[in-house]
Every structure is written in structure tokens, then in C-alpha cells.
KEFIKE-772110 format. One record per residue (C-alpha): x, y, z; residue number from 1; residue in three letters. Coordinates in nm, 3 decimals, padded with zeros to 5 digits, always signed. Layout:
N
+---------+---------+---------+-----+------+
:       X :       Y :       Z : pos : code :
+---------+---------+---------+-----+------+
:       X :       Y :       Z : NUM :  Ala :
...
+---------+---------+---------+-----+------+
***
This chain:
352
+---------+---------+---------+-----+------+
:       X :       Y :       Z : pos : code :
+---------+---------+---------+-----+------+
: +15.257 : +01.360 : +09.842 :   1 :  Met :
: +15.625 : +01.449 : +09.826 :   2 :  Lys :
: +15.603 : +01.476 : +09.445 :   3 :  Ala :
: +15.303 : +01.711 : +09.474 :   4 :  Leu :
: +15.493 : +01.935 : +09.717 :   5 :  Ser :
: +15.782 : +01.960 : +09.474 :   6 :  Ile :
: +15.546 : +02.060 : +09.188 :   7 :  Val :
: +15.380 : +02.326 : +09.403 :   8 :  Leu :
: +15.721 : +02.463 : +09.507 :   9 :  Leu :
: +15.830 : +02.487 : +09.144 :  10 :  Leu :
: +15.509 : +02.671 : +09.051 :  11 :  Leu :
: +15.560 : +02.922 : +09.331 :  12 :  Val :
: +15.921 : +02.982 : +09.231 :  13 :  Leu :
: +15.820 : +03.033 : +08.869 :  14 :  Ser :
: +15.573 : +03.313 : +08.951 :  15 :  Val :
: +15.746 : +03.654 : +08.940 :  16 :  Pro :
: +15.732 : +03.871 : +09.248 :  17 :  Ser :
: +15.552 : +04.207 : +09.236 :  18 :  Leu :
: +15.893 : +04.374 : +09.216 :  19 :  Ala :
: +15.973 : +04.174 : +08.903 :  20 :  Gln :
: +15.650 : +04.263 : +08.720 :  21 :  Ile :
: +15.716 : +04.564 : +08.494 :  22 :  Pro :
: +15.506 : +04.870 : +08.573 :  23 :  Thr :
: +15.331 : +05.017 : +08.266 :  24 :  Pro :
: +15.426 : +05.369 : +08.169 :  25 :  Ile :
: +15.190 : +05.608 : +08.343 :  26 :  Asn :
: +15.189 : +05.915 : +08.123 :  27 :  Asp :
: +14.997 : +06.196 : +08.297 :  28 :  Pro :
: +15.023 : +06.425 : +07.995 :  29 :  Phe :
: +14.725 : +06.498 : +07.773 :  30 :  Tyr :
: +14.961 : +06.492 : +07.477 :  31 :  Ser :
: +14.711 : +06.641 : +07.250 :  32 :  Thr :
: +14.613 : +06.849 : +06.954 :  33 :  Phe :
: +14.320 : +07.085 : +06.988 :  34 :  Ser :
: +14.152 : +07.381 : +06.824 :  35 :  Ile :
: +13.966 : +07.669 : +06.985 :  36 :  Ile :
: +13.745 : +07.901 : +06.781 :  37 :  Ala :
: +13.488 : +08.182 : +06.777 :  38 :  Tyr :
: +13.228 : +08.243 : +06.507 :  39 :  Asp :
: +13.119 : +08.608 : +06.505 :  40 :  Pro :
: +12.819 : +08.525 : +06.282 :  41 :  Ala :
: +12.661 : +08.271 : +06.519 :  42 :  Thr :
: +12.832 : +08.391 : +06.839 :  43 :  Lys :
: +12.943 : +08.032 : +06.897 :  44 :  Glu :
: +13.259 : +07.935 : +07.081 :  45 :  Leu :
: +13.407 : +07.591 : +07.037 :  46 :  Gly :
: +13.684 : +07.349 : +07.128 :  47 :  Val :
: +13.782 : +07.030 : +06.948 :  48 :  Gly :
: +14.041 : +06.787 : +07.087 :  49 :  Val :
: +14.204 : +06.449 : +07.020 :  50 :  Gln :
: +14.461 : +06.267 : +07.231 :  51 :  Ser :
: +14.632 : +05.936 : +07.301 :  52 :  Arg :
: +14.509 : +05.974 : +07.656 :  53 :  Ala :
: +14.190 : +05.865 : +07.827 :  54 :  Phe :
: +13.901 : +06.115 : +07.839 :  55 :  Ser :
: +14.071 : +06.416 : +07.682 :  56 :  Ser :
: +13.727 : +06.551 : +07.598 :  57 :  Gly :
: +13.650 : +06.573 : +07.967 :  58 :  Gly :
: +13.978 : +06.737 : +08.070 :  59 :  Ala :
: +14.086 : +06.972 : +07.792 :  60 :  Val :
: +13.789 : +07.193 : +07.680 :  61 :  Pro :
: +13.617 : +07.474 : +07.867 :  62 :  Tyr :
: +13.382 : +07.735 : +07.723 :  63 :  Ala :
: +13.126 : +07.987 : +07.841 :  64 :  Lys :
: +12.879 : +08.152 : +07.602 :  65 :  Pro :
: +12.947 : +08.519 : +07.543 :  66 :  Gly :
: +13.283 : +08.497 : +07.722 :  67 :  Val :
: +13.543 : +08.264 : +07.575 :  68 :  Gly :
: +13.687 : +07.917 : +07.531 :  69 :  Ala :
: +13.992 : +07.741 : +07.674 :  70 :  Val :
: +14.196 : +07.430 : +07.594 :  71 :  Ala :
: +14.427 : +07.310 : +07.872 :  72 :  Thr :
: +14.657 : +07.022 : +07.779 :  73 :  Gln :
: +15.001 : +06.860 : +07.809 :  74 :  Ala :
: +15.010 : +06.829 : +08.191 :  75 :  Ser :
: +14.655 : +06.965 : +08.191 :  76 :  Ala :
: +14.582 : +07.206 : +08.475 :  77 :  Asn :
: +14.206 : +07.179 : +08.510 :  78 :  Arg :
: +14.199 : +07.501 : +08.712 :  79 :  Gln :
: +14.309 : +07.691 : +08.401 :  80 :  Tyr :
: +13.963 : +07.660 : +08.245 :  81 :  Gly :
: +13.746 : +07.823 : +08.513 :  82 :  Pro :
: +14.020 : +08.071 : +08.608 :  83 :  Lys :
: +14.064 : +08.183 : +08.248 :  84 :  Ala :
: +13.689 : +08.225 : +08.200 :  85 :  Ile :
: +13.663 : +08.431 : +08.519 :  86 :  Ala :
: +13.947 : +08.660 : +08.408 :  87 :  Leu :
: +13.793 : +08.707 : +08.062 :  88 :  Leu :
: +13.469 : +08.811 : +08.235 :  89 :  Glu :
: +13.671 : +09.075 : +08.420 :  90 :  Gln :
: +13.773 : +09.225 : +08.086 :  91 :  Gly :
: +14.126 : +09.088 : +08.047 :  92 :  Leu :
: +14.247 : +08.998 : +07.698 :  93 :  Ser :
: +14.342 : +08.636 : +07.618 :  94 :  Pro :
: +14.711 : +08.734 : +07.625 :  95 :  Ala :
: +14.669 : +08.888 : +07.970 :  96 :  Glu :
: +14.472 : +08.587 : +08.088 :  97 :  Val :
: +14.733 : +08.339 : +07.972 :  98 :  Val :
: +15.012 : +08.537 : +08.137 :  99 :  Lys :
: +14.819 : +08.566 : +08.464 : 100 :  Arg :
: +14.726 : +08.198 : +08.499 : 101 :  Ile :
: +15.069 : +08.067 : +08.396 : 102 :  Thr :
: +15.254 : +08.313 : +08.619 : 103 :  Asp :
: +15.051 : +08.188 : +08.915 : 104 :  Glu :
: +15.118 : +07.818 : +08.850 : 105 :  Phe :
: +15.454 : +07.669 : +08.948 : 106 :  Glu :
: +15.403 : +07.376 : +08.713 : 107 :  Gly :
: +15.348 : +07.599 : +08.409 : 108 :  Arg :
: +15.655 : +07.458 : +08.230 : 109 :  Asp :
: +15.473 : +07.127 : +08.184 : 110 :  Thr :
: +15.149 : +07.279 : +08.054 : 111 :  Thr :
: +15.005 : +07.404 : +07.727 : 112 :  Gln :
: +14.702 : +07.631 : +07.732 : 113 :  Val :
: +14.508 : +07.826 : +07.469 : 114 :  Ala :
: +14.244 : +08.095 : +07.526 : 115 :  Val :
: +14.008 : +08.277 : +07.287 : 116 :  Ile :
: +13.750 : +08.550 : +07.353 : 117 :  Asp :
: +13.442 : +08.682 : +07.176 : 118 :  Thr :
: +13.649 : +08.936 : +06.985 : 119 :  Lys :
: +13.828 : +08.649 : +06.818 : 120 :  Gly :
: +14.154 : +08.727 : +06.997 : 121 :  Arg :
: +14.357 : +08.425 : +07.108 : 122 :  Ser :
: +14.674 : +08.346 : +07.299 : 123 :  Ala :
: +14.869 : +08.025 : +07.356 : 124 :  Val :
: +15.133 : +07.924 : +07.610 : 125 :  Tyr :
: +15.351 : +07.616 : +07.566 : 126 :  Thr :
: +15.575 : +07.538 : +07.863 : 127 :  Gly :
: +15.950 : +07.488 : +07.822 : 128 :  Lys :
: +15.936 : +07.131 : +07.950 : 129 :  Asn :
: +15.657 : +07.046 : +07.705 : 130 :  Val :
: +15.890 : +07.143 : +07.421 : 131 :  Ile :
: +16.203 : +06.991 : +07.577 : 132 :  Asp :
: +16.044 : +06.653 : +07.646 : 133 :  Arg :
: +15.966 : +06.618 : +07.276 : 134 :  Asn :
: +16.341 : +06.633 : +07.208 : 135 :  His :
: +16.469 : +06.434 : +07.503 : 136 :  Asn :
: +16.618 : +06.102 : +07.384 : 137 :  Pro :
: +16.571 : +05.965 : +07.737 : 138 :  Gln :
: +16.195 : +06.014 : +07.706 : 139 :  Asp :
: +16.091 : +05.717 : +07.494 : 140 :  Leu :
: +15.723 : +05.817 : +07.504 : 141 :  Val :
: +15.753 : +06.165 : +07.361 : 142 :  His :
: +16.091 : +06.179 : +07.189 : 143 :  Phe :
: +16.080 : +06.323 : +06.839 : 144 :  Gly :
: +15.750 : +06.512 : +06.871 : 145 :  Gly :
: +15.661 : +06.873 : +06.801 : 146 :  Tyr :
: +15.492 : +07.124 : +07.030 : 147 :  Ala :
: +15.352 : +07.455 : +06.912 : 148 :  Gly :
: +15.055 : +07.634 : +06.758 : 149 :  His :
: +14.915 : +07.820 : +06.459 : 150 :  Val :
: +14.685 : +08.118 : +06.511 : 151 :  Thr :
: +14.436 : +08.244 : +06.252 : 152 :  Gly :
: +14.137 : +08.474 : +06.234 : 153 :  Thr :
: +13.902 : +08.376 : +06.517 : 154 :  Asn :
: +14.081 : +08.047 : +06.596 : 155 :  Phe :
: +14.398 : +07.882 : +06.721 : 156 :  Ser :
: +14.525 : +07.526 : +06.665 : 157 :  Ala :
: +14.780 : +07.386 : +06.910 : 158 :  Gln :
: +14.935 : +07.059 : +07.017 : 159 :  Gly :
: +15.225 : +06.869 : +07.167 : 160 :  Asn :
: +15.391 : +06.533 : +07.102 : 161 :  Thr :
: +15.286 : +06.584 : +06.741 : 162 :  Leu :
: +15.429 : +06.422 : +06.431 : 163 :  Ala :
: +15.538 : +06.764 : +06.304 : 164 :  Ser :
: +15.435 : +07.127 : +06.269 : 165 :  Glu :
: +15.231 : +07.016 : +05.967 : 166 :  Glu :
: +14.966 : +06.883 : +06.209 : 167 :  Val :
: +14.864 : +07.229 : +06.335 : 168 :  Val :
: +14.913 : +07.385 : +05.991 : 169 :  Lys :
: +14.673 : +07.133 : +05.838 : 170 :  Ala :
: +14.423 : +07.196 : +06.116 : 171 :  Met :
: +14.432 : +07.569 : +06.049 : 172 :  Ala :
: +14.388 : +07.525 : +05.674 : 173 :  Ala :
: +14.097 : +07.282 : +05.719 : 174 :  Ala :
: +13.914 : +07.505 : +05.967 : 175 :  Tyr :
: +13.945 : +07.806 : +05.737 : 176 :  Glu :
: +13.833 : +07.621 : +05.424 : 177 :  Ser :
: +13.552 : +07.402 : +05.561 : 178 :  Thr :
: +13.191 : +07.513 : +05.527 : 179 :  Lys :
: +12.919 : +07.420 : +05.771 : 180 :  Gly :
: +12.852 : +07.447 : +06.142 : 181 :  Thr :
: +13.115 : +07.524 : +06.402 : 182 :  Met :
: +13.117 : +07.158 : +06.512 : 183 :  Ala :
: +13.167 : +07.035 : +06.155 : 184 :  Glu :
: +13.456 : +07.277 : +06.104 : 185 :  Arg :
: +13.621 : +07.174 : +06.430 : 186 :  Leu :
: +13.594 : +06.806 : +06.340 : 187 :  Leu :
: +13.731 : +06.875 : +05.993 : 188 :  Ala :
: +14.031 : +07.043 : +06.156 : 189 :  Ala :
: +14.090 : +06.743 : +06.382 : 190 :  Leu :
: +14.065 : +06.506 : +06.084 : 191 :  Asp :
: +14.320 : +06.717 : +05.896 : 192 :  Ala :
: +14.559 : +06.715 : +06.190 : 193 :  Gly :
: +14.536 : +06.338 : +06.214 : 194 :  Gln :
: +14.601 : +06.306 : +05.841 : 195 :  Ser :
: +14.944 : +06.460 : +05.904 : 196 :  Lys :
: +15.029 : +06.218 : +06.183 : 197 :  Gly :
: +14.852 : +06.376 : +06.479 : 198 :  Gly :
: +14.971 : +06.263 : +06.822 : 199 :  Asp :
: +15.282 : +06.049 : +06.768 : 200 :  Thr :
: +15.156 : +05.798 : +07.028 : 201 :  Arg :
: +14.833 : +05.727 : +06.840 : 202 :  Gly :
: +14.463 : +05.787 : +06.900 : 203 :  Met :
: +14.236 : +05.715 : +07.196 : 204 :  Gln :
: +13.993 : +05.990 : +07.291 : 205 :  Ser :
: +13.832 : +06.298 : +07.139 : 206 :  Ala :
: +13.577 : +06.564 : +07.218 : 207 :  Gly :
: +13.374 : +06.850 : +07.075 : 208 :  Leu :
: +13.230 : +07.138 : +07.278 : 209 :  Leu :
: +13.029 : +07.422 : +07.119 : 210 :  Val :
: +12.838 : +07.687 : +07.314 : 211 :  Val :
: +12.639 : +07.996 : +07.225 : 212 :  Arg :
: +12.434 : +08.251 : +07.420 : 213 :  Pro :
: +12.063 : +08.186 : +07.462 : 214 :  Leu :
: +11.832 : +08.408 : +07.261 : 215 :  Asp :
: +11.665 : +08.600 : +07.542 : 216 :  Ala :
: +11.365 : +08.688 : +07.324 : 217 :  Ser :
: +11.284 : +08.318 : +07.269 : 218 :  Asn :
: +11.407 : +08.164 : +07.593 : 219 :  Ala :
: +11.063 : +08.145 : +07.754 : 220 :  Thr :
: +10.890 : +08.028 : +07.436 : 221 :  Glu :
: +11.142 : +07.763 : +07.336 : 222 :  Asn :
: +11.249 : +07.567 : +07.641 : 223 :  Arg :
: +11.456 : +07.332 : +07.425 : 224 :  Ser :
: +11.715 : +07.603 : +07.371 : 225 :  Gln :
: +12.047 : +07.524 : +07.534 : 226 :  Val :
: +12.376 : +07.703 : +07.569 : 227 :  Glu :
: +12.576 : +07.386 : +07.502 : 228 :  Arg :
: +12.491 : +07.329 : +07.138 : 229 :  Val :
: +12.735 : +07.037 : +07.113 : 230 :  Ile :
: +12.893 : +06.850 : +07.405 : 231 :  Asp :
: +13.022 : +06.515 : +07.281 : 232 :  Leu :
: +13.306 : +06.290 : +07.395 : 233 :  Arg :
: +13.461 : +05.957 : +07.307 : 234 :  Val :
: +13.669 : +05.867 : +07.612 : 235 :  Asp :
: +13.826 : +05.541 : +07.498 : 236 :  Asp :
: +13.791 : +05.434 : +07.136 : 237 :  Ala :
: +13.829 : +05.056 : +07.130 : 238 :  Ile :
: +13.873 : +05.071 : +06.752 : 239 :  Thr :
: +14.164 : +05.311 : +06.795 : 240 :  Gly :
: +13.985 : +05.583 : +06.599 : 241 :  Asn :
: +13.768 : +05.810 : +06.815 : 242 :  Pro :
: +13.678 : +06.032 : +06.518 : 243 :  Phe :
: +13.454 : +05.768 : +06.361 : 244 :  Lys :
: +13.240 : +05.745 : +06.674 : 245 :  Glu :
: +13.257 : +06.122 : +06.734 : 246 :  Leu :
: +13.127 : +06.188 : +06.382 : 247 :  Arg :
: +12.844 : +05.936 : +06.435 : 248 :  Arg :
: +12.746 : +06.110 : +06.759 : 249 :  Leu :
: +12.762 : +06.449 : +06.590 : 250 :  Leu :
: +12.535 : +06.325 : +06.311 : 251 :  Asn :
: +12.282 : +06.212 : +06.572 : 252 :  Ile :
: +12.306 : +06.546 : +06.750 : 253 :  Gln :
: +12.251 : +06.729 : +06.421 : 254 :  Met :
: +11.948 : +06.509 : +06.340 : 255 :  Arg :
: +12.100 : +06.361 : +06.027 : 256 :  Val :
: +11.903 : +06.032 : +06.067 : 257 :  Pro :
: +11.579 : +06.233 : +06.072 : 258 :  Ala :
: +11.681 : +06.415 : +05.753 : 259 :  Ala :
: +11.769 : +06.085 : +05.584 : 260 :  Leu :
: +11.434 : +05.939 : +05.690 : 261 :  Thr :
: +11.249 : +06.237 : +05.543 : 262 :  Ala :
: +11.442 : +06.196 : +05.219 : 263 :  Glu :
: +11.366 : +05.821 : +05.221 : 264 :  Ser :
: +10.995 : +05.892 : +05.263 : 265 :  Asp :
: +11.003 : +06.137 : +04.972 : 266 :  Lys :
: +11.180 : +05.888 : +04.744 : 267 :  Leu :
: +10.933 : +05.613 : +04.833 : 268 :  Ala :
: +10.638 : +05.837 : +04.744 : 269 :  Lys :
: +10.806 : +05.891 : +04.408 : 270 :  Glu :
: +10.826 : +05.515 : +04.359 : 271 :  Gly :
: +11.208 : +05.509 : +04.396 : 272 :  Lys :
: +11.204 : +05.226 : +04.648 : 273 :  Phe :
: +11.561 : +05.105 : +04.607 : 274 :  Glu :
: +11.699 : +05.454 : +04.675 : 275 :  Gln :
: +11.453 : +05.505 : +04.959 : 276 :  Ala :
: +11.563 : +05.185 : +05.129 : 277 :  Ile :
: +11.931 : +05.277 : +05.087 : 278 :  Ala :
: +11.876 : +05.616 : +05.253 : 279 :  Gln :
: +11.689 : +05.458 : +05.543 : 280 :  Gln :
: +11.967 : +05.206 : +05.597 : 281 :  Lys :
: +12.214 : +05.497 : +05.621 : 282 :  Lys :
: +12.001 : +05.647 : +05.897 : 283 :  Ala :
: +12.010 : +05.318 : +06.089 : 284 :  Ile :
: +12.389 : +05.294 : +06.053 : 285 :  Glu :
: +12.416 : +05.628 : +06.230 : 286 :  Ile :
: +12.164 : +05.557 : +06.506 : 287 :  Asp :
: +12.105 : +05.181 : +06.544 : 288 :  Pro :
: +11.922 : +05.221 : +06.874 : 289 :  Asn :
: +11.628 : +05.422 : +06.739 : 290 :  Arg :
: +11.311 : +05.218 : +06.694 : 291 :  Glu :
: +11.154 : +05.473 : +06.461 : 292 :  Gly :
: +11.427 : +05.422 : +06.203 : 293 :  Leu :
: +11.360 : +05.047 : +06.179 : 294 :  Tyr :
: +10.988 : +05.123 : +06.164 : 295 :  Tyr :
: +11.047 : +05.357 : +05.872 : 296 :  Ala :
: +11.254 : +05.091 : +05.696 : 297 :  Leu :
: +10.967 : +04.846 : +05.748 : 298 :  Ala :
: +10.739 : +05.101 : +05.581 : 299 :  Gln :
: +10.978 : +05.133 : +05.285 : 300 :  Arg :
: +10.988 : +04.756 : +05.235 : 301 :  Tyr :
: +10.609 : +04.738 : +05.265 : 302 :  Ala :
: +10.574 : +05.009 : +05.003 : 303 :  Gln :
: +10.815 : +04.816 : +04.780 : 304 :  Ala :
: +10.604 : +04.501 : +04.823 : 305 :  Gly :
: +10.866 : +04.304 : +05.017 : 306 :  Asp :
: +10.652 : +04.163 : +05.296 : 307 :  Thr :
: +10.920 : +03.941 : +05.452 : 308 :  Ala :
: +11.171 : +04.222 : +05.498 : 309 :  Lys :
: +10.901 : +04.463 : +05.614 : 310 :  Ala :
: +10.807 : +04.221 : +05.892 : 311 :  Leu :
: +11.172 : +04.163 : +05.977 : 312 :  Glu :
: +11.234 : +04.536 : +06.031 : 313 :  Gln :
: +10.905 : +04.587 : +06.211 : 314 :  Leu :
: +11.003 : +04.313 : +06.456 : 315 :  Glu :
: +11.328 : +04.500 : +06.531 : 316 :  Lys :
: +11.135 : +04.821 : +06.599 : 317 :  Ala :
: +10.888 : +04.644 : +06.828 : 318 :  Ile :
: +11.167 : +04.479 : +07.027 : 319 :  Lys :
: +11.313 : +04.820 : +07.109 : 320 :  Ile :
: +10.984 : +04.990 : +07.201 : 321 :  His :
: +10.693 : +04.744 : +07.204 : 322 :  Pro :
: +10.405 : +04.969 : +07.317 : 323 :  Val :
: +10.436 : +05.257 : +07.070 : 324 :  Ser :
: +10.552 : +05.047 : +06.776 : 325 :  Met :
: +10.267 : +04.794 : +06.809 : 326 :  Lys :
: +10.012 : +05.074 : +06.838 : 327 :  Arg :
: +10.149 : +05.263 : +06.538 : 328 :  Asp :
: +10.180 : +04.954 : +06.320 : 329 :  Ala :
: +09.825 : +04.840 : +06.393 : 330 :  Ala :
: +09.686 : +05.168 : +06.260 : 331 :  Ala :
: +09.937 : +05.228 : +05.979 : 332 :  Asp :
: +09.779 : +05.217 : +05.630 : 333 :  Pro :
: +10.119 : +05.138 : +05.479 : 334 :  Leu :
: +10.096 : +04.799 : +05.647 : 335 :  Phe :
: +09.748 : +04.726 : +05.513 : 336 :  Ala :
: +09.872 : +04.436 : +05.299 : 337 :  Lys :
: +10.052 : +04.284 : +05.598 : 338 :  Leu :
: +09.755 : +04.274 : +05.834 : 339 :  Lys :
: +09.633 : +03.931 : +05.724 : 340 :  Asp :
: +09.979 : +03.786 : +05.784 : 341 :  Ser :
: +10.009 : +03.552 : +06.081 : 342 :  Ala :
: +10.349 : +03.704 : +06.158 : 343 :  Lys :
: +10.205 : +04.056 : +06.161 : 344 :  Phe :
: +09.925 : +03.950 : +06.394 : 345 :  Lys :
: +10.180 : +03.784 : +06.621 : 346 :  Gln :
: +10.397 : +04.096 : +06.631 : 347 :  Leu :
: +10.126 : +04.357 : +06.670 : 348 :  Val :
: +09.845 : +04.169 : +06.841 : 349 :  Gly :
: +09.566 : +04.416 : +06.908 : 350 :  Asn :
: +09.809 : +04.709 : +06.899 : 351 :  Gly :
: +09.870 : +04.720 : +07.275 : 352 :  Lys :
+---------+---------+---------+-----+------+
***
């Protein structure tokens, strides 16, 4: 008993007290690079952001169709977004808006904010302390970084705790040279910024926000119309690269899997089964939770005469959504050669 007491005492003494346990660095800054933009052709406003901070996509971007867009970062003041939008609606220019909201905030020296309007005018404020902390040898988190921005026609790229000025320069060049939708151009800009080192602390979260005014003439006829064309976020990328997941989500939003499935169907009808199957697999890689994509792959294998793989993919589709997939498969002429299979009968039953 005495020996046990001694062991327990030693264990207690070996456990560090709470005071001895080091506290992890709690960095409240959305040390970030972002881009705000306006497209006069589509009337879209957008914000793209990446940060080594949790949920930057939920804190940094603000936008209102027909009014403007805002990125608030560094020590992000979330009141900047709605205040800036309200002031733009009153007719103030982005420069006037930025001056007003930073003048009113005592903590402005720790903030970075960018504003753009529907005339393509933009303005950026980077607080003195945001710049200084990047060159403070006592600040081991941010020391050696760059804070600043590059403004172009209808856009502005800005950031802090960046590898160098080349980050925002690369973002600007990529946005200007990339073809495609606003969201694709914003993501291309973020990719380019990361290619130059991005946030010196690494990668964690990212977001894309794109809005445009509703078409009043079609609003009652097309209820699927929305002002938020794109609203996607990756709050905490376990892989360390939020862009990979953000691009996958964007591809789903832009119906890329549906386009790949249509192309797969066309190739199969032309007898190009190997290519058709490859296209369908690409669709599944993008959206692995969609039963219809596995069903389509089952069709491709059935058309190619590979019964085993057709049944394998059909089983995956039925597991995700049993009722509709069983019903569709039972009546599908592409599965005609499978219907005498015991496995097919087991999977589909009577189609209910």
C-alpha cells in the first residue's frame, strides 16, 4: 500500500500544472489575401479570400447586388461590411466610404479594408499597425510579411502577412488575363497569389462570394433566380489546401458534373465507351454524393457490355437513393441485358 502511494505521488508530481502548460498563440488577425471585383458586363460583384485563419470566408466578404463589395481583414471589423454598403447606397464613393468607416473606428490601425462600387471604383485602407507588425522582430507570427494592395480596372487585390508584394501583383495579373465567369477569375487570382507564397503562415480557409441583381422581367417566371450566384466557403481545410475543395464546390455549383455526364452519354452513343466511362468518372470525382452520377456510370458500363461493373455502380446509386434508383433501373432499356441477372433482381426487386 505504501509503495502504491509513492507511485501515485510521483505521477501527480510529474503532471505539469495549468500554469506550466504553454498557451497556443491566439492570433485574432485574418491575415489574408483577397480580391474584390465588379464586372460591368454581367453586373456581378465578387470577393475571393484565402487565409491561415479559421472561417475567413465567413468573416471577410460582404457584397450587395447593384451596390458594392467589401473585404474586411487583418483584425477584421465585421461592422465595416454593412456600414460600407449602407454608405455606398447613400451615394458616397469607395474612397469616401473607406475614410468614413476608418475614421469612426479607434482600432483602424489594426485593420485592412477594401471597397468597390458598381462604377468599378475601389479604395483600400491598410492600418499602420498591420504594416508595422509585419516588420516587428518581436512578432514571431507575422515578422517578415508584406501588407499592401494592387488596384486595377474594376478590381483590387490586397493582403497582409504576405510572402511579398508579388502575391498581390500575381493576383492582379491573373484576374485580368483569365477568361470565364467572375467566380473562375476570382479563384484564378487566389491561385496565382498562393503560387507566389500567399499568406506566410500557410493555408487554412477560403471563400468565394458573387452577387448580381435579379432580372426583374424574369423574377416571377423563374423562381430559381438568386442574387447570390456563388456563396462558397471552406472553413478549415484538413488537407492544408482549401483551394482544392473550393474548386470542387465551385464545379458542383456550376453544374460541371451534369455537363460531363451529358458528354459521357454522347460518347457512349457514338460507341466510344472507354472515353465515356472516363468522363463519367470525372463527374463522380467532383460530386461523389450524387446517386445519378453512379447510375449514369452503370449505364455506360452496361452499354459497354461490362455487366459486373454496371451492377457494381448501380448498387452504389441504389444505396444513396433506393426508391428512385430502383424505379428508374427497373424501367431502363439500357439495363435490358441485366434483368435476368440474380444480382439485378436482388438490387431492383420490383422497382419499389
